[in-house]
C-alpha positions in Angstrom: 11.1 -33.1 -14.5 7.4 -32.2 -13.9 8.2 -31.3 -10.3 10.6 -28.6 -11.5 8.1 -27.2 -13.9 5.3 -26.7 -11.3 6.4 -23.2 -10.2 6.6 -22.1 -13.8 3.2 -23.6 -14.6 1.5 -21.9 -11.7 3.2 -18.5 -12.4 2.3 -18.8 -16.1 -1.3 -19.7 -15.4 -1.7 -16.8 -13.0 -0.1 -14.2 -15.2 -2.1 -15.4 -18.2 -5.3 -15.0 -16.1 -4.4 -11.4 -15.2 -3.7 -10.6 -18.9 -7.0 -12.1 -20.0 -8.9 -10.0 -17.4 -6.9 -6.9 -18.5 -8.1 -7.5 -22.1 -11.7 -7.8 -20.8 -11.2 -4.4 -19.2 -9.8 -3.0 -22.4 -12.7 -4.2 -24.5 -15.2 -2.4 -22.4 -13.2 0.8 -22.3 -14.6 4.1 -23.7 -11.1 5.7 -24.0 -12.0 8.8 -21.9 -10.0 9.9 -18.9 -12.9 9.3 -16.5 -13.3 5.7 -17.8 -9.6 4.9 -18.1 -8.6 6.4 -14.7 -11.8 5.8 -12.6 -13.7 3.0 -14.4 -16.5 5.5 -15.2 -17.4 5.8 -11.5 -19.4 2.6 -11.7 -17.7 0.1 -9.5 -20.1 -2.0 -7.4 -19.8 -3.2 -3.8 -18.1 -6.6 -4.4 -15.5 -5.3 -6.8 -14.9 -2.2 -4.7 -14.3 -4.3 -1.6 -11.7 -6.5 -3.3 -10.0 -3.7 -5.0 -9.6 -1.8 -1.7 -8.3 -5.0 0.0 -6.0 -6.0 -2.8 -4.6 -2.5 -3.4 -3.7 -2.1 0.3 -2.2 -5.5 0.9 1.1 -5.4 -0.7 4.6 -6.9 -0.4 4.4 -5.6 3.2 1.5 -8.0 4.0 3.5 -11.1 3.1 7.2 -10.3 3.4 7.1 -7.3 5.6 4.8 -8.8 8.3 6.6 -12.1 8.3 10.0 -10.3 8.6 8.6 -8.2 11.5 7.2 -11.3 13.2 10.7 -12.9 13.0 12.4 -9.8 14.4 9.8 -8.6 16.9 7.4 -11.4 17.7 3.7 -12.0 18.2 3.1 -8.5 19.6 3.4 -7.2 16.0 0.1 -8.8 15.1 -2.4 -6.9 17.4 -0.7 -3.7 16.5 -0.9 -4.3 12.7 -4.1 -6.3 12.7 -6.3 -4.0 14.8 -4.5 -0.9 13.8 -5.2 -1.5 10.2 -8.8 -2.5 11.0 -9.3 1.0 12.2 -8.5 2.2 8.7 -12.1 1.2 7.9 -13.3 4.2 9.9 -11.1 6.7 8.0 -12.0 5.0 4.7 -15.7 6.0 5.2 -15.0 9.2 7.1 -12.9 10.5 4.3 -14.1 8.3 1.4 -17.8 9.4 1.5 -17.0 13.1 1.2 -14.4 12.4 -1.5 -17.0 10.4 -3.4 -19.6 13.1 -3.0 -17.4 16.0 -4.2 -15.9 13.9 -7.0 -19.3 13.0 -8.4 -20.6 16.5 -8.1 -17.5 18.3 -9.5 -16.2 15.6 -11.9 -12.9 15.3 -9.9 -10.4 12.6 -10.8 -7.2 13.1 -8.7 -6.7 13.9 -5.0 -4.9 17.2 -6.0 -8.0 18.3 -7.9 -10.1 17.9 -4.8 -7.7 20.0 -2.8 -7.7 22.8 -5.4 -11.5 22.7 -5.7 -12.1 22.9 -2.0 -9.3 25.4 -1.0 -8.8 27.4 -4.3 -5.0 27.3 -4.4 -2.8 26.1 -7.1 0.4 26.3 -5.0 -1.3 24.1 -2.4 -2.4 21.7 -5.1 1.1 21.3 -6.5 2.6 20.9 -3.0 0.0 18.2 -2.2 0.8 16.4 -5.5 4.5 16.5 -4.9 4.3 15.0 -1.5 2.0 12.2 -2.7 4.4 11.3 -5.6 7.6 11.6 -3.5 6.4 9.4 -0.6 4.5 6.9 -2.8 7.6 6.0 -4.8 9.4 4.2 -2.0 6.3 2.2 -1.3 5.9 1.5 -5.0 9.5 0.2 -5.0 8.6 -2.4 -2.3 6.4 -4.3 -4.9 9.1 -5.3 -7.4 11.4 -5.9 -4.4 8.9 -8.4 -3.0 8.2 -9.9 -6.4 11.9 -10.4 -7.1 12.4 -12.2 -3.7 9.5 -14.5 -4.4 10.4 -15.4 -7.9 14.0 -16.1 -7.0 13.0 -18.4 -4.1 10.2 -20.0 -6.1 12.6 -21.0 -8.9 15.5 -21.9 -6.6 17.5 -19.0 -8.0 17.1 -20.0 -11.7 15.4 -16.7 -12.2 17.5 -14.1 -10.3 16.0 -11.4 -8.1 16.1 -8.5 -10.5 15.1 -10.4 -13.6 12.0 -11.7 -11.7 11.1 -8.2 -10.5 11.5 -6.8 -14.0 9.3 -9.6 -15.6 6.5 -9.1 -13.1 6.6 -5.3 -13.6 6.4 -5.8 -17.4 3.2 -7.9 -17.1 1.6 -5.4 -14.8 2.5 -2.5 -17.1 1.0 -4.4 -20.0 -2.5 -4.9 -18.5 -2.7 -1.5 -16.9 -1.5 0.1 -20.1 -4.3 -1.4 -22.1 -7.2 -1.6 -19.6 -6.8 1.2 -17.0 -8.9 1.2 -13.9 -11.4 -1.4 -15.1 -8.6 -3.9 -15.7 -7.0 -3.1 -12.4 -10.3 -3.4 -10.4 -11.2 -6.7 -12.1 -7.8 -8.2 -11.6 -8.0 -7.1 -8.0 -11.0 -9.4 -7.4 -8.9 -12.4 -8.6 -5.8 -11.2 -6.6 -7.8 -10.4 -3.4 -9.4 -13.9 -3.3 -6.0 -15.6 -4.1 -4.0 -13.8 -1.5 -6.6 -14.4 1.3 -7.2 -18.1 0.7 -3.5 -18.9 0.0 -2.3 -17.1 3.1 -4.5 -19.4 5.2 -3.2 -22.4 3.2 0.3 -21.3 4.0 -0.1 -21.1 7.7 -1.9 -24.4 7.9 0.6 -26.3 5.7 3.6 -25.0 7.5 2.2 -25.6 11.0 1.2 -29.2 10.2 4.8 -29.9 9.1 6.1 -28.6 12.4 3.6 -30.5 14.5 0.7 -28.1 14.7 0.3 -24.5 15.8 0.6 -25.2 19.5 3.7 -27.4 19.1 5.4 -24.8 16.8 4.7 -22.0 19.3 6.1 -24.0 22.2 9.2 -24.8 20.3 9.7 -21.1 19.4 9.0 -20.1 23.0 11.9 -22.4 24.2 14.2 -20.8 21.6 13.3 -17.2 22.4 10.5 -16.4 25.0 10.8 -12.7 24.2 9.0 -13.3 20.9 5.8 -13.9 23.0 6.1 -10.9 25.2 3.8 -7.9 25.0 6.6 -5.6 24.2 8.4 -7.9 21.7 12.1 -8.6 21.5 14.4 -6.0 23.0 11.3 -4.1 24.3 10.4 -3.0 20.8 6.9 -1.8 21.8 6.4 0.7 24.5 2.8 2.0 25.1 3.7 5.2 23.3 5.1 3.3 20.3 2.2 1.0 20.2 -0.2 4.0 20.1 1.9 5.6 17.4 1.7 2.6 15.0 -2.1 2.2 15.6 -2.5 5.9 14.7 -0.1 5.8 11.7 -2.1 3.3 9.7 -5.4 5.2 10.0 -3.8 8.5 9.1 -1.7 7.3 6.2 -3.4 4.5 4.3 -6.2 6.8 2.9 -3.5 9.3 1.9 -1.9 6.9 -0.6 -3.1 8.1 -4.0 -4.0 4.6 -5.1 -6.4 4.4 -2.1 -7.6 8.0 -2.3 -8.6 7.6 -6.0 -10.6 4.4 -5.1 -13.0 6.7 -3.2 -14.1 8.3 -6.5 -15.0 5.0 -8.2 -18.1 3.5 -6.4 -21.4 3.6 -8.1 -23.2 4.4 -4.8 -22.2 5.5 -1.3 -23.5 2.2 0.0 -20.8 0.4 -1.8 -18.2 2.3 0.1 -20.0 1.9 3.4 -20.1 -1.9 2.9 -16.4 -2.1 2.0 -15.4 0.0 5.0 -17.5 -2.3 7.3 -16.0 -5.6 6.0 -12.4 -4.3 5.8 -11.5 -4.9 9.5 -12.7 -8.6 9.3 -10.1 -9.3 6.6 -7.2 -7.6 8.4 -7.8 -9.2 11.7 -8.1 -12.7 10.1 -5.3 -12.5 7.6 -2.5 -10.6 9.4 -1.9 -13.2 12.1 -0.7 -15.7 9.5 2.5 -14.1 8.2 3.5 -13.0 11.8 3.2 -16.6 13.0 5.2 -17.9 10.0 7.9 -15.3 10.7 8.2 -16.4 14.3 8.3 -20.0 13.4 11.3 -19.2 11.2 13.5 -19.2 14.3 13.2 -23.0 14.4 15.2 -23.6 11.3 16.7 -20.2 10.5 17.8 -18.7 13.8 20.4 -16.2 12.7 18.8 -13.9 10.2 19.4 -10.2 10.7 17.9 -7.0 9.4 16.5 -7.3 5.9 17.5 -10.9 5.6 14.4 -11.7 7.7 12.2 -10.3 4.9 12.9 -13.5 3.0 11.6 -15.8 5.8 8.2 -16.4 4.2 9.4 -18.0 1.0 12.2 -19.8 3.0 9.6 -21.4 5.3 7.5 -22.5 2.4 10.5 -24.1 0.7 11.5 -25.8 3.9 8.1 -27.1 5.2 5.8 -27.6 2.2 5.7 -29.5 -1.0 6.8 -27.8 -4.3 3.1 -27.7 -5.4 1.9 -26.0 -2.2 4.8 -23.5 -2.0 4.3 -22.6 -5.7 0.6 -22.1 -5.2 1.1 -19.9 -2.1 3.8 -17.9 -3.8 1.2 -17.1 -6.5 -0.9 -15.6 -3.7 2.0 -13.5 -2.6 2.6 -12.3 -6.2 -1.0 -11.3 -6.3 -0.5 -9.0 -3.3 2.5 -7.3 -4.9 0.9 -6.9 -8.4 -2.4 -5.7 -7.1 -0.7 -2.8 -5.3 1.8 -2.0 -7.9 -0.8 -1.7 -10.7 -2.9 0.7 -8.7 0.1 2.8 -7.7 1.3 3.1 -11.3 -2.2 4.1 -12.5 -2.8 6.6 -9.7 0.6 8.4 -10.1 0.3 8.5 -13.9 -3.2 10.0 -13.5 -2.1 12.7 -11.2 0.9 13.8 -13.3 -1.3 13.7 -16.4 -4.2 15.7 -15.0 -2.4 18.0 -12.6 0.7 18.8 -14.6 0.5 17.9 -18.3 -3.0 19.3 -19.2 -2.6 22.3 -16.8 0.9 23.5 -17.6 2.1 21.7 -20.8 -0.8 21.0 -23.1 -4.0 22.6 -21.8 -5.6 21.9 -25.2 -4.9 18.1 -25.0 -7.8 16.0 -26.2 -9.4 13.3 -24.0 -7.6 10.7 -26.1 -4.3 12.4 -25.7 -4.7 12.6 -21.9 -5.3 8.8 -21.8 -2.2 8.2 -24.0 0.1 10.4 -21.9 -1.2 8.5 -18.8 -0.1 5.2 -20.4 3.4 6.5 -21.2 3.8 7.7 -17.7 2.9 4.3 -16.4 5.9 2.9 -18.3 8.2 5.6 -17.0 7.2 5.2 -13.4 7.6 1.4 -13.6 11.1 1.9 -14.8 12.0 4.3 -12.0 10.5 1.8 -9.5 12.7 -1.0 -10.9 15.8 1.1 -10.8 15.2 1.9 -7.1 14.5 -1.8 -6.4 17.9 -2.9 -7.9 19.5 -2.4 -4.5 17.0 -2.4 -1.6 18.1 0.1 1.0 16.4 -1.1 4.2 13.9 -3.6 5.6 10.5 -3.7 4.0 8.9 -2.6 7.3 11.3 0.4 7.7 10.7 1.6 4.1 6.9 1.3 4.6 6.9 3.2 7.9 8.9 6.1 6.3 6.5 6.3 3.4 3.5 6.1 5.6 4.8 8.9 7.9 5.4 11.3 5.0 1.9 10.7 3.7 0.3 11.1 7.1 1.4 14.7 7.1 -1.3 15.3 4.5 -4.1 14.0 6.7 -4.9 17.4 8.5 -5.1 19.2 5.2 -7.5 16.6 3.7 -9.8 16.8 6.8 -9.7 20.6 6.6 -10.6 20.5 2.9 -13.5 18.0 3.4 -15.0 19.2 6.7 -13.5 22.6 7.6 -14.9 26.0 7.2 -13.0 29.2 6.5 -9.8 27.3 6.0 -6.8 29.3 4.7 -4.9 27.6 1.9 -1.7 29.3 3.3 -2.2 27.5 6.6 -2.3 24.2 4.8 0.8 25.0 2.9 2.7 25.9 6.1 1.4 22.8 7.7 2.6 20.5 5.0 6.0 22.2 4.6 6.6 22.1 8.3 5.5 18.4 8.5 7.7 17.2 5.7 10.7 19.1 7.0 10.1 17.5 10.4 9.8 14.0 8.8 13.2 14.5 7.1 14.7 16.1 10.2 13.8 13.0 12.3 15.0 10.7 9.6 18.4 12.1 9.1 18.9 12.8 12.8 18.9 16.6 12.8 15.9 16.5 15.1 16.6 14.3 18.1 14.2 11.4 18.7 13.8 12.5 22.3 11.6 15.4 21.1 9.0 12.9 20.0 8.5 12.1 23.8 8.6 8.4 23.2 6.1 8.4 20.3 7.0 7.7 16.7 7.6 11.1 15.0 4.3 10.8 13.2 2.3 11.7 16.4 3.9 15.0 17.3 4.2 16.0 13.7 0.6 15.4 12.8 -0.5 17.2 16.1 1.5 20.3 15.2 0.4 20.2 11.6 -3.2 20.2 12.7 -2.6 23.1 15.2 -0.9 25.1 12.4 -4.0 24.8 10.3 -6.4 25.7 13.1 -4.3 28.7 14.5 -3.1 30.2 11.2 -6.5 29.9 9.5 -7.8 32.2 12.3 -5.2 34.9 11.6 -4.7 34.6 7.8 -6.9 36.5 5.3 -9.2 34.0 3.7 -10.4 33.8 0.1 -14.1 33.7 -0.6 -15.2 30.1 -0.6 
């Protein structure tokens, strides 16, 4: 009887901990937009590091990477591990300037920075729309991952959608009351849990199979392609490898939940330290789910497409005790929740600040702004759940599409932060062209051969950058 209760006890203890931390954030809150949405710009080095890590490592880190390891093989690790490590460079390259301008001008959202630097409301609204549209699919991954985990953890006693809805409710509860302070504080707990428990997972599973070397040899005998440089079915070409490496660095800082983190540090040194340590975590942690996914071929050889995204909890159930699998699942839940809470807060902040108080209620009080942000959190969570009810593709595929759409914004952000005499119209043309091209490649209107062997993100971002450079030189500029 006690054995069956273990998953529920671990889940209950973890969720109770997050709610308590959320209440701590609420009790220290000043009920102003800057405090609710940005923790009063006073986040220190340690909390900032964990909130960046926890916010970025989502359902993709546990389920998406293990599913990709199952389908593609070991070659997925250096691409994702070292490619994501390079994100540390763009974190500081972009983050420092965002922090500087945000502190100087009192900016809260990414769109406010774009308007402040380039003096264009149409550009601001376009930038906002792209961020919201392409963040929603990635937001949906979190309840999808949470639902998979809860269903496997309870042996189907809590079905997929009910588990997803319950976790979303808990997240909405502590974000609703505590804002960024609660999110950042829970991220410390969630970041520590996901890192330690991922290591525990790979050690526990490997020991049950006979050790890492034995497990790899067994998988090699089943399918040697899983250990090839190009992966199964020659998934990686040099062009494709380069594309993925570039994709993470361009897109991760463009997610609103990451972008807004750049406003929150107390000092620039906090951001510098976090950007320096970030690569160490990605290179250490990401090998674990890829290996677990590959080892899945030993007992589960016939999974196809999105079925492989469930391999992580399946391996835990097969090769570890109920206690260990329940504990590791809590680490996975931490990854999902730490991303979803930040996404909900970031999107609600942008809609409140950039739409509500500009076009609907310019006279809205500070207290009203905070209240509207809280209501939007609930609405966005419901939309995410509706989309999660019937997952449309593999977790890796959904993530790649969302990342590509956001990468289109990268040239505009660089132009706003570092450019001189940049025309807002050139940025508008760049974004519209880029997103039309993303859709064109996705639906097949634009043949993939035009990408010259690269992922679409490479030619799209190159052309978007050229559009800004060329058209800024021939377009009449506003006074800066």
